[in-house]
C-alpha positions, 0 to 999 in steps of 0.5 A, a space after each residue: 500500500 503506497 501513497 494513499 490518503 485515508 480520512 474520517 474513518 474509525 480505523 485507517 489500516 487494519 490487518 491481523 495477518 500482514 506478513 511481508 506487507 508494506 505500508 509506505 508514504 501514506 497519510 491517515 488522519 481524523 480517525 474515530 468520531 469524538 467520544 469513540 475512544 477507538 480511532 486507530 491510524 495503522 493497526 497491524 496486530 493479533 492476540 498472538 503477535 503474528 505479524 511478521 516482516 512487515 514494513 511501515 515506512 514514511 507515513 503520517 497519522 494525525 489525530 487518532 482518538 486512541 492509537 496512532 500506529 500499532 504493530 504486534 509481531 516479530 521482525 517488523 520495521 517501523 521507520 520514518 513515520 510521524 504520529 501527531 495530535 493537536 486536538 483535545 476538544 474536551 480539555 485537560 481531562 479529554 481521554 476520548 478525543 486525543 491520541 493515547 498511544 502514539 507508536 505501540 509495538 509488541 513482540 520480538 526483534 522489531 526495529 523502530 527507527 527515525 520516527 517522530 511522535 508529537 503531542 501538540 494539543 492546547 496547553 497539553 490537554 488530553 491524554 498524557 500520552 504514551 510516546 513510543 511504547 514497547 508493551 508485553 501483553 500476553 507474550 513477552 516483548 524482547 530484543 526490540 530496537 528503538 533508535 533515532 526517534 524523537 518525542 515531543 510533549 508526551 508524558 511516557 516518551 520512551 516507555 517499556 510496560 509490564 515485567 515481560 518487556 525485557 532485553 530491549 534497546 533504546 538508543 540515540 533518542 530525544 524527548 522534550 516538551 515544546 508546549 508553550 503553555 504546559 499544564 501546571 502539573 509537576 508531571 505532564 511531560 517526561 522522558 524514559 518511563 518504566 510502567 508496571 515493570 521492565 527487566 534488563 532493558 538498555 537506554 543508551 545516549 538518550 537526551 531528555 530536556 525541558 520536561 517535567 520528569 526525566 526518568 519515571 518508575 510508575 505503576 497505575 490502577 490498570 495493573 493486576 500485580 506488583 510492578 517489578 522494574 529490575 536490572 535496567 541500564 541507563 547510560 551515556 544520557 543527558 537530562 537537562 532542565 527538568 523539574 524532577 530527575 527520577 520519579 517513582 509512584 504506585 497507584 495500587 494497594 500492594 507494594 511495588 519494587 524498583 530494584 538493581 537499576 543502573 545509571 552509569 555515566 549520565 549528566 543531570 543538569 538544572 533540575 528542581 529535585 533529584 527524586 520525587 518519590 510519591 508513596 512509601 509502598 515503593 520498595 527501592 533497593 540495589 539501584 546505583 549511580 556511578 560515573 554521573 555528573 550532577 550539576 545545579 540540581 537544587 534539592 535531593 528530595 521533593 518536600 512533603 513526599 517520601 525521602 529517597 532510599 535504595 540508591 547507592 552513589 560511587 564516583 560521581 560529580 556534584 556541583 551547584 546543588 544538593 550535597 555530594 552523596 556516597 564515596 569518591 565524589 568530585 565537588 569542583 566545577 566540572 566545566 561543561 562547555 556551554 550547558 545553557 546552549 545545550 552543549 554538555 561536553 567537558 572542557 579539556 581541563 575538566 576536573 572530572 576528566 580521568 576521574 571515573 571507574 572502569 565500567 564494563 557496561 560503558 565502553 563508548 560515550 554519547 558521541 560513540 567515542 571510546 572511553 579511556 580504559 581505567 580513567 574515563 570521564 564522568 558524565 555522558 561525554 568523554 573529555 578530549 
């Protein structure tokens, strides 16, 4: 299917068996009548994730009332697409007229490349939104790659959902808000999100800026069992100009776990709070920050919420904000090149140059420059 335009239907493309099929250069818009909560742009799915080797390329979905682009299966390619929503007629609480899931993939060995998802509703109204989501459902979602994608104005910009969503890679992606009049909420736009689980996933070279949240561990009332977000790695990533760097929340009556997650060689710049822990039913343990650079993060914990725990700190830089934590901390100015202009590289004489631990999980920096063995720099970028 190439170069088609589909307008004012409930569903644009739909197939439960699309093996080897191609959708290319299509425009699909205005899906589902207002209040229907069922408008879908491109819907290639089955309960058993049976769609294989399909291609969805260079297509645009505009204003689907529920989901923009869904692919459930294995070995599929989703590349160069755009999913956009600028309508939320019912205002801030409009969950029947604004897009909920922008790009939603289930299954194994799928590749999601160079896509744009953009929520542009007035004041950020409508669903908070799931940007590019890997979700397990009845079968695991494993070994998927999301690379070179951009999310604008969406709460769960790059999201893994459920415990069986595991061993996936997100690489070289960017999330920012770009909403002129954002909601007054502290939690309207975000970056990396673990929703109701996620195990062993890798987020590498992610740039999150000008959002409410940087990293979000959360469980909502749709879950049927406790979230366990465990063994995930976030490395070589930058979180700048966010309200809260790390949030954890649980909407259920049972305890939920965030454990053994690793934040290595990340740069955190200019935030109000390092942690926003909303309930004491969140069990945090074994999580680590190593080789990270923390600058101008004003306060460690959000006042009136639960104090952070379950994180260890080793060989990090702390400057211009809350007190240094853990062992081997560097507290002098790390000398970023021009952070106000978005340049988080290090000056050649930076005191955090050659200050880091040798971590087997981190061999290259955010520019794909090889880390110096044994004497790497702190933060997302290796110093010259």
